[in-house]
C-alpha positions as CSV (number, residue, x, y, z in Angstrom):
1,M,189.7,303.7,142.9
2,M,191.7,302.9,140.0
3,I,194.7,300.4,140.2
4,C,197.6,301.3,137.8
5,D,199.6,298.3,136.3
6,T,203.0,298.8,136.8
7,K,206.0,297.1,134.8
8,K,209.5,296.7,134.9
9,Y,211.4,297.8,131.8
10,K,215.2,297.7,131.1
11,V,216.6,300.5,129.1
12,T,219.6,301.9,127.9
13,I,220.6,305.2,127.9
14,F,224.1,306.6,127.1
15,G,225.4,303.2,127.2
16,E,224.1,303.1,131.0
17,S,221.4,300.1,131.8
18,Y,218.5,301.1,134.0
19,V,215.4,299.5,135.2
20,L,212.7,301.5,135.4
21,V,209.3,301.0,136.9
22,S,206.6,302.7,135.3
23,D,202.6,302.5,134.6
24,E,203.4,304.6,131.3
25,P,202.6,302.6,127.9
26,E,205.8,300.9,126.8
27,G,205.9,302.8,123.5
28,R,205.6,306.2,125.1
29,L,208.4,305.2,127.8
30,S,210.6,303.8,124.6
31,R,210.2,307.1,122.8
32,S,211.1,309.0,126.0
33,T,214.3,306.8,126.6
34,A,215.5,307.4,123.0
35,L,214.9,311.1,123.2
36,V,217.0,311.3,126.4
37,D,219.7,308.9,124.9
38,A,219.7,311.1,121.6
39,L,220.0,314.4,123.6
40,M,222.9,313.3,125.7
41,Q,224.7,311.8,122.6
42,D,224.2,315.1,120.7
43,I,225.4,317.1,123.5
44,A,228.4,314.9,123.9
45,Q,229.2,315.0,120.4
46,Q,228.7,318.9,120.2
47,S,230.5,320.0,123.2
48,G,233.1,317.0,124.0
49,I,232.0,316.5,127.6
50,T,232.1,312.8,128.6
51,D,230.7,313.1,132.4
52,V,227.3,311.3,132.5
53,K,226.1,313.2,135.0
54,K,226.9,316.6,133.4
55,L,225.4,315.2,130.0
56,A,222.2,314.3,131.9
57,V,221.6,317.3,133.5
58,L,222.1,319.6,130.0
59,A,219.8,316.9,128.5
60,A,217.5,317.7,131.4
61,L,217.6,321.2,131.2
62,Q,216.6,320.7,127.2
63,V,213.8,318.9,128.0
64,A,212.5,321.7,130.5
65,S,213.1,324.3,127.9
66,T,211.4,322.5,125.5
67,L,208.5,321.9,127.9
68,A,208.4,325.4,129.1
69,R,208.2,326.6,125.7
70,L,205.2,324.2,124.9
71,E,203.4,325.2,128.0
72,A,203.7,329.1,126.9
73,H,202.5,328.2,123.4
74,L,199.4,326.4,125.1
75,D,198.4,329.4,127.5
76,D,198.8,331.7,124.6
77,D,196.4,329.5,122.4
78,L,194.0,329.1,125.2
79,A,194.0,332.9,125.9
80,I,192.8,333.7,122.4
């Protein structure tokens, strides 16, 4: 049985502080946090939306869309 080391990280996304508990490498978590923050900033700037919950949902949808597209490409590549 493998035991994962979890750590607490304090991050800031769209001006809000969060404490995350994760076993992900710090660098990956930092990149993920920066990606979400940048997406929310971009969406807010382009749309004028200021509601944090709405921005978070729109950012999550954008990430999910990108993931789905990458999975489809991977499936296509594996089918060859």
